[in-house]
KOLKOL-902659 format. One record per residue: residue number from 1; residue in one letter; x, y, z of N, C-alpha, C, O, CB in turn. Coordinates in pm, whole numbers, plus 50000, padded with zeros to 5 digits. Atoms other than C-alpha are relative to their C-alpha. Glycine has a CB too. Layout:
{NUM A {X Y Z} {X Y Z} {X Y Z} {X Y Z} {X Y Z}},
...
# end
This chain:
{1 K {49961 49987 49869} {11431 89550 45394} {50171 49988 49948} {50252 49898 49925} {49924 49872 50117}},
{2 D {49857 49918 49991} {11743 89737 45348} {50119 50029 50205} {50153 50133 50262} {49919 50197 49928}},
{3 F {49970 50006 49876} {11909 89651 45706} {50115 50118 49997} {50132 50167 50108} {50041 49850 50047}},
{4 G {49912 49931 50010} {12190 89893 45593} {49965 50135 50109} {50046 50195 50180} {50017 50020 49854}},
{5 K {50059 49878 49948} {11968 90170 45741} {50008 50032 50156} {49978 50142 50202} {49862 49997 49962}},
{6 H {50032 50017 49849} {11995 90058 46136} {50123 50002 49991} {50191 49977 49892} {49917 49883 50079}},
{7 K {49876 49935 49917} {12279 90157 46326} {50121 49908 50067} {50241 49922 50089} {49935 50077 50124}},
{8 L {49959 50139 49845} {12343 89829 46567} {49906 49954 49965} {49793 49985 49927} {50004 50022 50195}},
{9 I {50036 50167 49988} {12317 89478 46572} {50018 49961 50124} {50119 49983 50191} {50087 49899 49914}},
{10 I {49947 50012 49814} {12260 89350 46929} {50008 49846 50007} {49915 49768 49987} {49859 50071 50150}},
{11 L {49983 50227 50020} {12377 88948 46938} {49976 50061 50141} {50005 50170 50190} {50202 49849 49938}},
{12 D {50097 50065 49836} {12194 88838 47290} {50052 49860 50023} {50103 49788 49937} {49791 49976 49980}},
{13 E {49919 50146 49957} {12314 88533 47441} {50176 49998 49920} {50210 49881 49902} {49883 49837 49918}},
{14 A {49922 50024 50044} {12683 88615 47268} {50137 49928 50022} {50238 49927 49952} {49992 50072 49976}},
{15 S {49949 50105 49941} {12839 88374 47475} {49999 49829 49914} {50080 49738 49933} {49917 50007 50132}},
{16 M {50084 50130 50074} {12651 88074 47231} {50099 50038 49884} {50118 49933 49821} {49795 50004 49964}},
{17 A {49966 49996 50112} {12859 88223 46943} {50085 49931 49983} {50158 49926 50081} {50020 50092 49963}},
{18 S {49882 50004 49977} {13106 88062 46832} {50093 50056 49861} {50052 50138 49779} {50021 49859 50046}},
{19 T {49942 49901 50118} {13387 88154 46575} {49918 50005 49895} {49832 50087 49862} {50135 49962 49941}},
{20 R {50065 49999 50152} {13276 88064 46270} {49939 50131 49988} {49994 50218 49921} {49880 49881 49970}},
{21 N {50104 49969 49955} {12967 88252 46383} {50052 50138 50006} {50111 50213 49928} {49948 49925 50115}},
{22 M {49847 49853 49927} {13153 88539 46516} {50046 50058 49872} {50023 50175 49840} {50197 49919 50098}},
{23 F {49936 49942 50140} {13314 88588 46190} {49930 50079 49906} {49945 50197 49874} {50041 49897 49918}},
{24 R {50044 49961 50072} {13078 88573 45966} {49891 50163 50039} {49869 50265 49973} {49955 49879 49955}},
{25 L {50050 49845 49973} {12865 88833 46200} {50075 50118 49959} {50013 50212 49910} {49987 50025 50139}},
{26 Q {49912 49878 50013} {13156 89079 46162} {50017 50024 49909} {50054 50140 49889} {50103 50011 50041}},
{27 K {49973 50041 50122} {13184 88975 45842} {49825 50147 49947} {49792 50253 49895} {49995 49766 49978}},
{28 V {50144 49919 50063} {12841 89137 45766} {49969 50151 50060} {49939 50246 49989} {49852 49902 50043}},
{29 T {50020 49939 49913} {12798 89353 46016} {50123 50175 49856} {50071 50255 49777} {50063 49895 50192}},
{30 T {49937 49969 50082} {13170 89535 45832} {49894 50059 49861} {49881 50175 49820} {50091 49883 49987}},
{31 L {50062 49954 50156} {12933 89505 45485} {49897 50139 49994} {49898 50239 49922} {49896 49861 49938}},
{32 L {50147 49904 49959} {12596 89696 45632} {50090 50141 50061} {50042 50254 50070} {49867 49905 50161}},
{33 N {49961 49814 49917} {12861 89984 45812} {49894 50026 50096} {49822 50125 50081} {49988 50166 49874}},
{34 V {50092 49971 49848} {12647 89956 46159} {50105 49927 50102} {50213 49870 50082} {49807 49908 50009}},
{35 H {49887 50052 49903} {12786 89857 46477} {49977 49880 50100} {49864 49833 50114} {50040 50113 50087}},
{36 L {50014 50201 49952} {12812 89507 46666} {49977 50079 50121} {50020 50192 50139} {50169 49839 49996}},
{37 G {50039 49994 49869} {12646 89495 47033} {49988 49863 50046} {49934 49778 49976} {49877 50075 50017}},
{38 F {50003 50162 49970} {12695 89164 47261} {49945 50077 50115} {49966 50189 50162} {50150 49873 50008}},
{39 T {50028 50022 49810} {12506 89080 47604} {50002 49873 49973} {49974 49800 49878} {49839 50057 50100}},
{40 G {49982 50113 50003} {12591 88826 47738} {50049 49917 50112} {50051 49988 50212} {50058 49994 49915}},
{41 D {50003 50049 49826} {12672 88592 48047} {50131 49897 49955} {50094 49784 49925} {49810 49895 50084}},
{42 F {49916 50087 50065} {13033 88427 47930} {49989 49858 50136} {50045 49751 50115} {50176 50089 49965}},
{43 K {50048 50098 49908} {12907 88209 48268} {49919 49928 49983} {49923 49833 50060} {49969 50031 50089}},
{44 Q {50136 50026 50045} {12612 88111 48139} {50067 49809 49908} {50120 49702 49938} {49922 50178 49862}},
{45 Q {50023 50104 50096} {12593 87902 47823} {50158 50024 49926} {50214 50131 49906} {49844 50026 49894}},
{46 G {49947 49988 50141} {12841 87832 47584} {50009 50005 49876} {49905 50021 49812} {50029 49973 49987}},
{47 S {50055 49927 50124} {12937 87894 47258} {49918 49815 49921} {49976 49717 49968} {50181 50107 49877}},
{48 L {50035 50123 50078} {12758 87568 47047} {50089 49951 49951} {50131 49840 49983} {49920 50005 49908}},
{49 G {49849 50098 50022} {13067 87525 46848} {50101 50057 50034} {50126 50073 50154} {50044 49957 49861}},
{50 A {49853 50065 49926} {13411 87570 46838} {50019 50131 50077} {49912 50190 50063} {50159 49950 49881}},
{51 G {49933 49912 49975} {13573 87857 47007} {49928 50102 50101} {49805 50113 50102} {50041 50045 49882}},
{52 L {50112 49890 49911} {13472 88141 47281} {50043 50093 49998} {50125 50137 50079} {49963 49992 50140}},
{53 Q {49998 49859 50062} {13466 88440 47108} {49979 50089 50091} {50067 50170 50119} {49905 50025 49896}},
{54 F {50059 49899 49889} {13233 88630 47387} {50157 50001 50089} {50210 50112 50088} {49830 49925 50109}},
{55 E {49954 49998 49853} {13486 88564 47670} {50152 50090 49901} {50197 50199 49936} {50023 49796 50115}},
{56 D {49866 49901 50001} {13840 88645 47411} {49886 50107 49948} {49883 50081 49828} {50166 49959 49879}},
{57 L {49993 49821 50024} {13682 88987 47347} {49986 50054 50140} {50032 50166 50165} {49857 50076 49894}},
{58 L {49978 49879 49883} {13617 89074 47722} {50119 49934 50027} {50152 50008 50120} {49884 50026 50145}},
{59 G {49858 49990 49916} {13966 88941 47827} {50085 50111 49873} {50148 50208 49915} {50096 49800 50029}},
{60 Y {49941 49911 50111} {14105 89124 47502} {50023 50149 50025} {50112 50219 49977} {49912 49993 49883}},
{61 G {50013 49873 49999} {13995 89440 47629} {49888 50108 49927} {49912 50228 49933} {50108 50019 49964}},
{62 I {50113 49965 50028} {13655 89537 47464} {49889 50082 50077} {49849 50041 50186} {49966 49905 49972}},
{63 R {50032 49909 49921} {13465 89820 47566} {49850 49902 50062} {49769 49832 50002} {49984 50162 49913}},
{64 K {50086 50115 49934} {13243 89646 47843} {49954 50090 50111} {50026 50153 50188} {50084 49849 50054}},
{65 A {50006 49937 49892} {12969 89792 48054} {49951 49815 50100} {49892 49721 50048} {49868 50163 49982}},
{66 V {50078 50090 49933} {12883 89522 48336} {49873 50042 50090} {49871 50145 50158} {50087 49936 50075}},
{67 M {50125 49983 49926} {12515 89478 48490} {50025 49912 50160} {50036 49789 50161} {49860 49931 49895}},
{68 K {49995 50118 49886} {12551 89340 48866} {49883 50017 50054} {49878 49953 50158} {50115 50004 50116}},
{69 E {50084 49994 49956} {12235 89429 48938} {49850 49909 50006} {49760 49936 49926} {50009 50088 49972}},
{70 N {50104 50171 50033} {11967 89081 48993} {49892 50127 49991} {49887 50238 50044} {49965 49820 50172}},
{71 V {50099 49918 50063} {11658 89200 48805} {49888 49811 50014} {49789 49755 50060} {50067 50099 49794}},
{72 R {50087 50186 50021} {11520 88819 48758} {50036 49949 50097} {50073 49846 50042} {50042 49877 49873}},
{73 L {50000 50104 49866} {11581 88644 49113} {49961 50045 50087} {50048 50096 50157} {50110 49946 50053}},
{74 K {50068 49984 49924} {11352 88717 49322} {50031 49951 50148} {50035 50034 50239} {49908 49964 49946}},
{75 S {49986 50059 49889} {11419 88468 49608} {50084 50036 50034} {50137 50088 49936} {49998 49895 50013}},
{76 P {49901 50004 49951} {11711 88523 49839} {50110 49891 49951} {50225 49896 49906} {49963 49996 50113}},
{77 Q {49953 50098 50000} {11767 88205 49825} {50049 49930 49929} {50115 49829 49952} {49960 49963 50029}},
{78 A {49956 50030 50178} {11818 88175 49438} {50164 50100 49977} {50280 50087 49938} {49828 50095 49856}},
{79 F {49834 49913 49998} {12052 88465 49476} {50118 49987 50055} {50217 50048 50015} {50003 50109 50043}},
{80 A {49940 50024 49930} {12229 88343 49704} {50116 49889 49950} {50239 49891 49959} {49919 49981 50091}},
{81 A {49917 50034 50079} {12292 88056 49491} {50083 50021 49891} {50188 49960 49869} {49971 49956 49987}},
{82 L {49950 49955 50128} {12384 88196 49196} {50154 50080 50013} {50247 50071 49933} {49881 50102 49938}},
{83 Q {49883 49898 49946} {12648 88460 49396} {50121 49858 50061} {50242 49863 50042} {49920 50138 50167}},
{84 K {49876 50123 50050} {12842 88117 49456} {49998 49913 49873} {50089 49830 49864} {50007 49885 50103}},
{85 A {49972 50110 50121} {12801 87925 49136} {50062 50124 49911} {50092 50098 49794} {49839 49899 49921}},
{86 Y {49940 49951 50116} {12946 88256 48989} {50162 50003 50053} {50256 50027 49977} {49929 50155 49952}},
{87 A {49862 49966 49961} {13262 88258 49252} {50024 49848 50008} {50096 49825 50106} {50029 50102 50146}},
{88 G {49965 50114 50052} {13295 87902 49156} {49977 49951 50126} {50048 50013 50206} {50132 49981 49927}},
{89 D {49988 50073 49833} {13212 87692 49506} {49866 49953 49963} {49763 50020 49969} {50017 50112 50176}},
{90 V {50073 50106 50036} {13018 87390 49387} {49928 50015 50091} {49832 50092 50091} {50050 49876 49981}},
{91 S {50078 50008 49891} {12913 87309 49702} {49908 50070 50137} {49827 50031 50220} {50056 49954 50024}},
{92 G {50092 49862 49919} {12795 87641 49884} {49866 50055 49889} {49786 50149 49883} {50135 50172 50028}},
{93 T {50178 49963 50127} {12518 87616 49571} {49962 49899 50010} {49840 49902 49999} {49991 50036 49811}},
{94 L {50076 50099 49982} {12451 87292 49620} {49928 49974 50158} {49835 49895 50173} {50085 49894 49955}},
{95 E {50045 50003 49916} {12394 87349 49980} {49885 50152 50029} {49775 50129 50078} {50110 49965 50075}},
{96 V {50106 49866 50007} {12195 87715 49982} {49904 49936 49909} {49816 50015 49877} {50065 50162 49931}},
{97 L {50134 50074 50065} {11952 87435 49764} {50008 49887 50041} {49936 49811 49977} {49981 49990 49848}},
{98 R {50061 50112 49883} {11954 87165 50000} {49868 49996 49921} {49848 49930 49819} {49981 50057 50195}},
{99 D {50157 50042 50006} {11564 87216 49990} {49949 49987 49954} {49843 49941 49997} {49929 50023 50022}},
{100 R {50002 49993 50169} {11530 87243 49616} {50026 49862 49905} {49952 49822 49815} {50124 50105 49955}},
{101 I {49937 50104 50001} {11743 86941 49566} {49894 49888 49961} {49810 49870 50049} {50071 49988 50127}},
{102 E {50098 50182 49948} {11529 86577 49478} {50109 49921 49866} {50129 49912 49745} {49720 49984 49941}},
{103 A {49920 50150 50106} {11774 86292 49414} {49955 49899 49934} {49948 49811 50019} {50076 49911 50062}},
{104 I {50101 50157 50072} {11596 85996 49186} {50169 49986 49914} {50240 50050 49837} {49778 50040 49842}},
{105 P {49866 50124 50073} {11898 85750 49092} {49917 49940 49930} {49946 49829 49973} {50095 49872 50103}},
{106 V {50065 50092 50060} {11665 85577 48884} {49969 50084 49879} {49870 50157 49883} {49885 49939 50079}},
{107 K {50005 49887 50132} {11711 85771 48513} {49842 50036 49961} {49786 50145 49967} {50082 49924 49844}},
{108 A {50125 49943 50012} {11368 85719 48412} {49945 49995 50045} {49837 49971 49991} {49944 49999 49946}},
{109 E {50114 49903 49924} {11199 85825 48673} {50085 50157 50042} {50023 50247 49986} {49934 49904 50174}},
{110 A {49953 49946 50080} {11393 86065 48676} {49964 50163 49946} {49935 50278 49979} {49989 49911 49927}},
{111 L {50033 49930 50167} {11347 86216 48360} {49786 50041 50005} {49731 50148 49982} {50055 49809 49824}},
{112 G {50160 49989 49962} {10914 86143 48437} {50006 50128 50059} {49981 50227 49989} {49931 49881 50110}},
{113 R {49944 49879 49886} {11007 86404 48740} {49991 50076 49923} {49885 50139 49923} {50142 50009 50075}},
{114 M {49963 49894 50058} {11117 86611 48523} {49866 50024 49888} {49894 50127 49826} {50156 49977 49939}},
{115 V {50101 50003 50123} {10793 86596 48255} {49862 50019 50073} {49755 50049 50021} {50005 49847 49903}},
{116 E {50198 49999 49880} {10490 86583 48616} {50081 50190 50016} {50024 50292 49978} {49976 49823 50280}},
{117 L {50009 49798 50017} {10748 86965 48701} {49986 50114 49900} {49974 50234 49929} {50108 50056 50032}},
{118 Y {50009 49929 50103} {10728 87091 48371} {49854 50043 49963} {49830 50148 49903} {50064 49930 49903}},
{119 V {50135 50011 50050} {10357 87041 48321} {49901 50074 50148} {49782 50107 50138} {49964 49808 49955}},
{120 G {50105 49944 49987} {10261 87187 48648} {50081 50124 50017} {50040 50232 50060} {49900 49948 50100}},
{121 F {49967 49799 49970} {10455 87492 48671} {49873 50007 49860} {49757 49997 49898} {50253 50104 49943}},
{122 I {50142 49955 50105} {10202 87557 48309} {49904 50007 50087} {49859 50109 50140} {49944 49891 49873}},
{123 E {50152 49976 49947} {09892 87376 48478} {50054 50144 50108} {49941 50168 50149} {49913 49825 50106}},
{124 K {49997 49955 49903} {09989 87613 48715} {50067 50240 50007} {50113 50328 50080} {50100 49859 50064}},
{125 H {49951 49905 50050} {10027 87904 48464} {50122 50081 50055} {50112 50203 50062} {49908 50062 49987}},
{126 Q {49896 49969 49967} {10355 87959 48588} {50119 49943 49915} {50141 49822 49908} {49998 49975 50120}},
{127 A {49853 50033 50093} {10730 88010 48317} {50024 49883 50038} {50081 49879 50147} {50141 50089 50023}},
{128 P {49932 50058 49956} {10793 87692 48330} {50186 49960 49978} {50225 49988 49864} {49921 49933 49990}},
{129 P {49850 50023 49974} {11195 87593 48392} {50073 49983 49876} {49996 49957 49783} {50027 49877 50087}},
{130 L {49899 50069 50142} {11442 87511 48106} {50025 49911 50072} {50057 49899 50190} {50146 50073 49923}},
{131 V {49926 50142 49949} {11505 87155 48066} {50133 49928 49935} {50144 49898 49816} {49895 49890 49985}},
{132 I {49898 49991 50071} {11848 87069 48040} {50018 49872 50023} {49982 49838 50136} {50100 50096 50024}},
{133 T {50008 50143 50023} {11902 86714 47970} {50204 49959 49944} {50279 50032 49878} {49842 49971 49846}},
{134 P {49872 49966 50065} {12258 86584 47902} {49989 49883 49846} {50051 49892 49740} {50152 49962 50131}},
{135 L {50007 50036 50216} {12169 86361 47563} {49933 49978 49967} {49824 49990 50022} {50053 49908 49908}},
{136 N {50165 49905 50131} {11954 86394 47303} {49887 49896 49981} {49783 49893 49915} {50058 50042 49773}},
{137 K {50147 50128 50053} {11770 86060 47333} {49934 50040 50147} {49824 49985 50145} {50049 49758 49974}},
{138 D {50032 49937 49899} {11688 86238 47717} {49920 50098 49959} {49807 50136 49992} {50097 50037 50069}},
{139 R {50144 49848 50037} {11554 86525 47551} {49890 49983 49952} {49790 50053 49965} {50024 50112 49894}},
{140 H {50077 50013 50106} {11389 86358 47311} {49817 49897 50127} {49697 49916 50147} {50128 49878 49838}},
{141 F {50123 50006 49832} {11200 86146 47649} {49989 50084 50032} {49882 50118 49980} {50019 49938 50139}},
{142 V {50099 49865 49942} {11111 86415 47776} {49916 50112 49972} {49817 50152 50034} {50049 50060 50046}},
{143 N {50146 49949 50154} {10941 86626 47482} {49897 49928 49988} {49784 49975 50006} {50041 49985 49826}},
{144 Q {50108 50015 50003} {10758 86363 47423} {49904 49974 50078} {49789 49957 50038} {49997 49956 49947}},
{145 G {50084 50000 49888} {10624 86328 47769} {49962 50099 50014} {49848 50105 50060} {50039 49965 50105}},
{146 I {50071 49809 49961} {10583 86746 47793} {49918 50008 49935} {49844 50096 49979} {50078 50150 49968}},
{147 R {50033 49918 50113} {10410 86773 47481} {49837 49874 50042} {49723 49913 50018} {50132 49999 49810}},
{148 A {50093 50051 50057} {10186 86416 47545} {49883 50006 50116} {49768 49960 50120} {50044 49866 49942}},
{149 A {50060 49970 49871} {10097 86539 47897} {49904 50138 49956} {49783 50154 49946} {50129 50030 50128}},
{150 L {50085 49865 50094} {09998 86876 47744} {49875 49974 49952} {49774 50039 49980} {50071 50045 49860}},
{151 K {50091 49990 50120} {09790 86731 47479} {49862 49944 50106} {49746 49961 50069} {50055 49883 49837}},
{152 V {50099 50065 49972} {09595 86526 47782} {49879 50121 50074} {49759 50135 50097} {50057 49875 50091}},
{153 K {50076 49880 49879} {09521 86828 47991} {49942 50052 49942} {49843 50090 50003} {50064 50107 50082}},
{154 G {50057 49932 50114} {09412 86989 47682} {50062 50153 50007} {49990 50253 50012} {49829 49996 50006}},
{155 H {49986 49867 50048} {09684 87280 47643} {50067 50029 49896} {50108 50140 49863} {50045 50070 50079}},
{156 L {49993 49948 50131} {09782 87152 47298} {49922 49903 49939} {49873 49803 49992} {50139 50019 49938}},
{157 G {50082 50053 50065} {09610 87054 47010} {49989 49887 49949} {50084 49821 49992} {49987 50052 49939}},
{158 A {49973 50102 50057} {09553 86766 46822} {50153 49993 49880} {50252 49921 49866} {49863 49976 49942}},
{159 D {49890 49947 50125} {09768 86913 46522} {50078 50027 50048} {50093 50107 50141} {49986 50104 49910}},
{160 V {49799 50060 49981} {10146 86791 46510} {50024 50057 49877} {49958 50035 49776} {50065 49788 50002}},
{161 L {49910 49952 50075} {10376 86986 46325} {50120 49860 50036} {50141 49789 50134} {50039 50175 50045}},
{162 E {49902 50096 49939} {10659 86762 46261} {50139 50069 49888} {50133 50095 49768} {49943 49794 49977}},
{163 T {49892 50012 50097} {11023 86834 46150} {50076 49903 50004} {50024 49827 50085} {50075 50091 49997}},
{164 T {49825 50029 50038} {11406 86644 46062} {50067 50151 50123} {50058 50274 50112} {50051 50043 49747}},
{165 V {49893 49933 49942} {11648 86767 46354} {50135 49985 49934} {50135 49954 49815} {50009 49959 50132}},
{166 L {49879 50064 50096} {11978 86700 46231} {50065 50026 50073} {50044 50135 50127} {50046 50038 49863}},
{167 L {49911 49996 49894} {12243 86653 46454} {50180 49978 49937} {50226 49893 49861} {49941 49871 50110}},
{168 P {49817 49990 50045} {12654 86729 46398} {49968 49866 49996} {49877 49807 50053} {50155 50065 50118}},
{169 A {49969 50109 49896} {12793 86418 46377} {50142 50007 50008} {50195 50057 49908} {49950 49851 49963}},
{170 D {49878 49935 49990} {13121 86459 46472} {50099 49885 49929} {50088 49763 49916} {50036 50044 50163}},
{171 R {49879 50090 50150} {13416 86327 46222} {50078 50074 50045} {50054 50191 50072} {49986 50010 49798}},
{172 R {49880 49959 50014} {13744 86374 46271} {50066 50015 49836} {50010 49985 49731} {50070 49906 50086}},
{173 E {49962 49873 50121} {13922 86546 45997} {50044 49856 49908} {50035 49867 49786} {50167 50162 50046}},
{174 I {49917 50091 50067} {14091 86188 45888} {49860 49888 49888} {49860 49834 49777} {50107 49900 50152}},
{175 E {50147 50144 50008} {13682 85951 45913} {49984 50049 49858} {49956 49972 49767} {49804 50012 50126}},
{176 K {50109 49966 50106} {13587 86251 45637} {50101 49983 49925} {50140 50090 49878} {49910 50140 49989}},
{177 Q {49907 50019 50145} {13841 86128 45384} {49972 49878 49965} {49986 49850 49846} {50167 50013 50006}},
{178 S {50042 50118 50080} {13726 85790 45357} {49837 49976 50010} {49784 50005 50118} {50083 49868 50054}},
{179 I {50143 50036 50040} {13321 85667 45196} {50006 49896 50206} {49916 49930 50283} {49984 49865 49778}},
{180 R {50039 50057 49896} {13377 85414 45552} {49994 50136 50139} {50000 50099 50256} {50109 49865 50018}},
{181 G {50052 49871 49886} {13311 85771 45785} {49921 50053 49953} {49900 50174 49938} {50085 50111 50048}},
{182 F {50202 49979 50046} {12978 85757 45662} {49890 49903 50033} {49911 49782 50045} {49966 49998 49828}},
{183 E {50101 50087 49997} {12660 85625 45712} {49932 49975 49887} {49954 50073 49816} {49921 50032 50083}},
{184 V {50199 50033 50109} {12331 85500 45438} {49941 50079 50058} {49927 50033 50171} {49880 49833 50009}},
{185 D {50095 49919 50000} {12126 85764 45490} {49996 50097 50044} {49897 50170 50036} {49927 49970 50027}},
{186 G {49943 49864 49966} {12301 86031 45637} {50001 50118 49876} {49995 50108 49754} {50152 49973 50049}},
{187 V {50081 49868 50100} {12232 86392 45504} {50191 50037 50034} {50257 49998 50130} {49803 50149 50090}},
{188 I {49875 49921 49928} {12598 86601 45484} {49950 50064 49936} {49871 50013 49856} {50155 49985 50006}},
{189 R {49951 49896 49981} {12620 86955 45441} {50103 50069 49920} {50211 50011 49906} {50028 49988 50098}},
{190 F {49834 50022 50032} {12868 87135 45268} {49997 50175 50064} {49879 50207 50079} {50072 49955 49778}},
{191 N {50020 49931 50012} {12935 87486 45357} {50039 50083 49919} {50148 50046 49875} {49994 50007 50063}},
{192 T {49935 49900 50106} {13005 87766 45125} {50057 50120 50045} {50048 50212 49964} {49906 50044 49902}},
{193 A {49912 49935 49898} {13191 87970 45351} {50116 50013 50075} {50128 50106 50155} {49966 50002 50054}},
# end
């Protein structure tokens, strides 16, 4: 596993890299004496951690190539919505997508509809949409609903792989200095870098 033989490391979805992760990656590329390339769109997903490193790099004059040709969106309506969204025109974006928006005021019903739509894409052998929910408990509800529906329809087997998902606790520095800032059975991870 001699990564030093490679001349280029490409970080896709670079806008999602935090300041800490970007620093670590640049440190590794320096140690390996390789070039680092980025791909991504700072107007899509933001950093998962602190910092907007990709956007900052673009703003400070890193050499870049801009891809303007749309190769993903085949629908003129979807492309028009994308252009409106990039221009910051939220009202215009929603107007273009008016016939594709379904307003469901009851949250449980809306989450259930997300499950139905996702499973419908699978049934039609189409790539399923990306599911985005505002809260972790909503994500959990939708994930369980999708899994249950896919099992019933025979798309998933009975074998279950379970794993623990650790979610970061939002603690201010002052809270970290006292035992009262922590919970019983909580997991503490120490960074070594």
